[in-house]
C-alpha positions as YAML, in Angstrom:
chain: A
units: angstrom
residues:
- id: 1
  name: MET
  ca: [-19.20, 13.40, 2.41]
- id: 2
  name: LEU
  ca: [-15.81, 12.65, 3.66]
- id: 3
  name: GLY
  ca: [-16.85, 10.29, 6.73]
- id: 4
  name: VAL
  ca: [-18.93, 8.71, 4.24]
- id: 5
  name: PHE
  ca: [-16.50, 8.10, 1.75]
- id: 6
  name: THR
  ca: [-14.17, 6.68, 4.62]
- id: 7
  name: ALA
  ca: [-16.89, 4.11, 5.26]
- id: 8
  name: GLY
  ca: [-16.86, 3.11, 1.68]
- id: 9
  name: LEU
  ca: [-13.14, 2.84, 1.53]
- id: 10
  name: LEU
  ca: [-12.76, 0.91, 4.84]
- id: 11
  name: LEU
  ca: [-15.52, -1.65, 2.99]
- id: 12
  name: GLY
  ca: [-13.93, -2.04, -0.03]
- id: 13
  name: GLY
  ca: [-10.63, -2.34, 1.64]
- id: 14
  name: LEU
  ca: [-12.21, -5.06, 3.81]
- id: 15
  name: LEU
  ca: [-13.61, -6.85, 0.88]
- id: 16
  name: SER
  ca: [-10.65, -7.42, -0.97]
- id: 17
  name: ALA
  ca: [-8.67, -7.96, 1.74]
- id: 18
  name: GLY
  ca: [-11.07, -10.75, 2.75]
- id: 19
  name: VAL
  ca: [-10.83, -12.03, -0.95]
- id: 20
  name: LEU
  ca: [-6.79, -12.41, -0.95]
- id: 21
  name: TRP
  ca: [-7.42, -14.35, 2.54]
- id: 22
  name: LEU
  ca: [-9.59, -16.76, 1.00]
- id: 23
  name: ALA
  ca: [-7.60, -17.24, -2.16]
- id: 24
  name: SER
  ca: [-4.37, -17.35, 0.33]
- id: 25
  name: GLY
  ca: [-5.30, -21.03, 1.11]
- id: 26
  name: LEU
  ca: [-4.12, -22.14, -2.45]
- id: 27
  name: ALA
  ca: [-0.41, -20.91, -1.85]
- id: 28
  name: THR
  ca: [-0.74, -23.23, 1.80]
- id: 29
  name: PRO
  ca: [1.15, -26.42, -0.54]
- id: 30
  name: VAL
  ca: [4.14, -23.78, -0.93]
- id: 31
  name: PRO
  ca: [6.62, -23.83, 2.33]
- id: 32
  name: GLU
  ca: [6.14, -20.99, 4.37]
- id: 33
  name: ASP
  ca: [9.90, -19.69, 4.35]
- id: 34
  name: GLY
  ca: [9.36, -20.20, 0.00]
- id: 35
  name: ARG
  ca: [5.99, -18.26, 0.30]
- id: 36
  name: THR
  ca: [8.36, -15.21, 2.55]
- id: 37
  name: TRP
  ca: [10.77, -15.68, -0.01]
- id: 38
  name: ALA
  ca: [8.35, -15.04, -3.54]
- id: 39
  name: ALA
  ca: [7.23, -11.81, -1.35]
- id: 40
  name: VAL
  ca: [10.45, -10.32, -0.80]
- id: 41
  name: GLY
  ca: [11.57, -11.24, -4.45]
- id: 42
  name: VAL
  ca: [7.91, -9.41, -5.49]
- id: 43
  name: ALA
  ca: [8.60, -6.55, -2.89]
- id: 44
  name: LEU
  ca: [12.33, -6.02, -4.44]
- id: 45
  name: LEU
  ca: [11.01, -5.94, -8.34]
- id: 46
  name: GLY
  ca: [8.31, -3.36, -7.10]
- id: 47
  name: VAL
  ca: [11.07, -1.08, -5.70]
- id: 48
  name: ALA
  ca: [13.22, -1.62, -9.00]
- id: 49
  name: ARG
  ca: [9.71, -0.69, -11.21]
- id: 50
  name: ASP
  ca: [8.88, 2.40, -8.96]
- id: 51
  name: ALA
  ca: [12.73, 3.75, -9.36]
- id: 52
  name: GLY
  ca: [12.63, 3.38, -12.63]
- id: 53
  name: TRP
  ca: [15.14, 0.35, -13.15]
- id: 54
  name: ILE
  ca: [12.73, -1.60, -14.95]
- id: 55
  name: ARG
  ca: [9.29, -1.73, -17.21]
- id: 56
  name: VAL
  ca: [7.05, -4.07, -15.79]
- id: 57
  name: ARG
  ca: [3.18, -3.33, -16.07]
- id: 58
  name: LEU
  ca: [0.78, -3.35, -13.16]
- id: 59
  name: PRO
  ca: [-2.22, -5.64, -13.55]
- id: 60
  name: GLN
  ca: [-4.92, -2.91, -12.82]
- id: 61
  name: ASN
  ca: [-7.94, -0.74, -14.48]
- id: 62
  name: ALA
  ca: [-6.29, 2.12, -15.46]
- id: 63
  name: ARG
  ca: [-9.35, 4.47, -15.37]
- id: 64
  name: GLN
  ca: [-11.27, 6.50, -12.83]
- id: 65
  name: VAL
  ca: [-14.75, 5.95, -11.15]
- id: 66
  name: PRO
  ca: [-16.97, 7.51, -13.20]
- id: 67
  name: GLN
  ca: [-17.79, 11.21, -12.20]
- id: 68
  name: ASP
  ca: [-21.54, 10.71, -12.48]
- id: 69
  name: VAL
  ca: [-21.45, 7.92, -9.56]
- id: 70
  name: LEU
  ca: [-21.39, 11.48, -6.95]
- id: 71
  name: GLN
  ca: [-23.87, 13.24, -8.94]
- id: 72
  name: ARG
  ca: [-26.88, 11.28, -8.89]
- id: 73
  name: ASP
  ca: [-26.73, 11.28, -5.02]
- id: 74
  name: LEU
  ca: [-23.87, 12.71, -3.12]
- id: 75
  name: VAL
  ca: [-24.39, 10.44, -0.38]
- id: 76
  name: ARG
  ca: [-24.64, 7.03, -1.94]
- id: 77
  name: GLY
  ca: [-21.89, 8.20, -4.73]
- id: 78
  name: ALA
  ca: [-19.58, 9.19, -1.96]
- id: 79
  name: LEU
  ca: [-20.21, 5.46, -0.45]
- id: 80
  name: GLN
  ca: [-20.02, 4.01, -4.04]
- id: 81
  name: PHE
  ca: [-16.89, 6.06, -4.80]
- id: 82
  name: GLY
  ca: [-15.22, 5.36, -1.50]
- id: 83
  name: PHE
  ca: [-16.30, 1.10, -1.96]
- id: 84
  name: GLU
  ca: [-14.56, 0.86, -5.49]
- id: 85
  name: LEU
  ca: [-11.77, 2.97, -4.67]
- id: 86
  name: GLY
  ca: [-11.76, 0.87, -1.52]
- id: 87
  name: THR
  ca: [-11.56, -2.47, -3.27]
- id: 88
  name: GLY
  ca: [-8.73, -1.28, -5.63]
- id: 89
  name: VAL
  ca: [-9.70, -2.98, -8.61]
- id: 90
  name: ARG
  ca: [-11.77, -0.34, -10.51]
- id: 91
  name: THR
  ca: [-9.50, 2.60, -10.08]
- id: 92
  name: TYR
  ca: [-5.75, 3.54, -11.05]
- id: 93
  name: VAL
  ca: [-2.94, 2.50, -8.96]
- id: 94
  name: SER
  ca: [0.42, 4.53, -9.81]
- id: 95
  name: ALA
  ca: [2.55, 2.47, -7.52]
- id: 96
  name: SER
  ca: [3.75, -1.19, -6.80]
- id: 97
  name: LEU
  ca: [3.23, -0.89, -3.30]
- id: 98
  name: PRO
  ca: [-0.16, -2.28, -2.82]
- id: 99
  name: TYR
  ca: [0.81, -5.16, -5.74]
- id: 100
  name: VAL
  ca: [3.37, -6.30, -3.22]
- id: 101
  name: VAL
  ca: [1.03, -6.02, -0.27]
- id: 102
  name: ALA
  ca: [-1.35, -8.30, -1.94]
- id: 103
  name: PHE
  ca: [1.39, -10.85, -2.55]
- id: 104
  name: ALA
  ca: [1.93, -10.61, 1.01]
- id: 105
  name: VAL
  ca: [-1.35, -11.01, 2.25]
- id: 106
  name: LEU
  ca: [-1.41, -14.61, -0.33]
- id: 107
  name: CYS
  ca: [1.88, -15.44, 0.93]
- id: 108
  name: ALA
  ca: [0.89, -15.19, 4.65]
- id: 109
  name: ASN
  ca: [-2.12, -16.63, 4.96]
- id: 110
  name: ASP
  ca: [-3.58, -15.31, 7.89]
- id: 111
  name: PRO
  ca: [-6.45, -13.44, 8.67]
- id: 112
  name: LYS
  ca: [-4.84, -10.66, 10.70]
- id: 113
  name: VAL
  ca: [-2.45, -9.72, 8.01]
- id: 114
  name: ALA
  ca: [-4.93, -9.25, 5.36]
- id: 115
  name: LEU
  ca: [-7.57, -7.23, 8.21]
- id: 116
  name: LEU
  ca: [-4.62, -5.52, 8.78]
- id: 117
  name: ALA
  ca: [-3.38, -4.74, 5.26]
- id: 118
  name: GLY
  ca: [-7.29, -3.99, 3.89]
- id: 119
  name: LEU
  ca: [-8.03, -1.58, 6.78]
- id: 120
  name: GLY
  ca: [-4.17, -0.20, 5.78]
- id: 121
  name: PHE
  ca: [-5.06, 0.21, 2.19]
- id: 122
  name: ALA
  ca: [-8.49, 2.36, 2.75]
- id: 123
  name: LEU
  ca: [-7.02, 4.45, 5.60]
- id: 124
  name: GLY
  ca: [-4.01, 5.16, 3.09]
- id: 125
  name: ARG
  ca: [-6.40, 5.92, 0.44]
- id: 126
  name: ALA
  ca: [-8.39, 8.26, 3.10]
- id: 127
  name: VAL
  ca: [-5.75, 9.92, 4.17]
- id: 128
  name: THR
  ca: [-5.42, 11.66, 0.93]
- id: 129
  name: PRO
  ca: [-8.62, 13.87, 0.39]
- id: 130
  name: ALA
  ca: [-8.22, 14.75, 3.94]
- id: 131
  name: LEU
  ca: [-4.88, 16.46, 3.89]
- id: 132
  name: ARG
  ca: [-6.04, 17.74, 0.76]
- id: 133
  name: LEU
  ca: [-8.79, 19.13, 2.19]
- id: 134
  name: ALA
  ca: [-7.04, 20.19, 5.12]
- id: 135
  name: SER
  ca: [-4.11, 22.26, 3.66]
- id: 136
  name: GLY
  ca: [-6.65, 24.41, 2.05]
- id: 137
  name: THR
  ca: [-5.03, 24.55, -1.41]
- id: 138
  name: GLY
  ca: [-5.77, 21.79, -3.28]
- id: 139
  name: GLU
  ca: [-4.13, 22.76, -6.50]
- id: 140
  name: GLU
  ca: [-1.44, 23.17, -5.02]
- id: 141
  name: TRP
  ca: [-1.37, 20.26, -2.98]
- id: 142
  name: ASP
  ca: [-1.63, 18.56, -5.72]
- id: 143
  name: LEU
  ca: [1.22, 19.37, -7.67]
- id: 144
  name: ARG
  ca: [3.73, 19.26, -4.39]
- id: 145
  name: LEU
  ca: [2.16, 15.30, -3.91]
- id: 146
  name: GLN
  ca: [2.91, 15.05, -7.85]
- id: 147
  name: ASP
  ca: [6.72, 16.35, -7.37]
- id: 148
  name: ARG
  ca: [6.44, 13.87, -4.64]
- id: 149
  name: LEU
  ca: [5.19, 10.70, -5.57]
- id: 150
  name: PRO
  ca: [8.24, 8.58, -7.07]
- id: 151
  name: LEU
  ca: [9.79, 9.19, -3.54]
- id: 152
  name: LEU
  ca: [6.76, 7.92, -1.75]
- id: 153
  name: SER
  ca: [6.29, 4.99, -4.54]
- id: 154
  name: VAL
  ca: [10.04, 3.99, -3.87]
- id: 155
  name: GLY
  ca: [10.37, 4.93, -0.15]
- id: 156
  name: GLY
  ca: [7.21, 2.89, 0.73]
- id: 157
  name: GLY
  ca: [8.11, 0.01, -1.00]
- id: 158
  name: THR
  ca: [11.80, -0.31, 0.18]
- id: 159
  name: VAL
  ca: [10.11, -0.22, 3.92]
- id: 160
  name: LEU
  ca: [8.22, -3.25, 2.97]
- id: 161
  name: LEU
  ca: [11.07, -4.78, 1.16]
- id: 162
  name: LEU
  ca: [13.22, -4.56, 4.20]
- id: 163
  name: ALA
  ca: [10.31, -5.52, 6.80]
- id: 164
  name: LEU
  ca: [10.07, -8.91, 4.24]
- id: 165
  name: SER
  ca: [13.28, -9.12, 4.28]
- id: 166
  name: THR
  ca: [13.89, -9.36, 7.82]
- id: 167
  name: LEU
  ca: [10.97, -11.68, 8.41]
- id: 168
  name: ALA
  ca: [12.37, -14.11, 6.03]
- id: 169
  name: LEU
  ca: [15.55, -13.90, 7.65]
- id: 170
  name: THR
  ca: [14.36, -14.86, 11.17]
...
């Protein structure tokens, strides 16, 4: 089932990436340097939010995909559940990083960047259940993840901020 779930994640991530890339055409009148610095600014806000320095409410559908999706038909349910998580639209997202990446994709107006972002989002989501399963201790793994989530959020955002800053300065 993990493979079917991952396929759903990939399909959902690619759909969202395609939509973001199509919408990125609306940003083309803004000069490239301006779009890059805007992405740096949004990344800085994301790191500040995840670090707890500022309070910004994320635009999200803060609810989980219903459990009955998996109970009706396990294979179709796993695919649908993965697809919905992969789009990032019908789920809870705790960190700012996916929003910063989405904004950077809008600013980049590059189909390769969009494709890589969609695949990265989907595969990042796929890693979590795979690692949890491999740990053999699901509840303990959940607790360790919960403890490390702030560090992962701030660390990931900081890496993206540094990458975008480097891009803006070159």
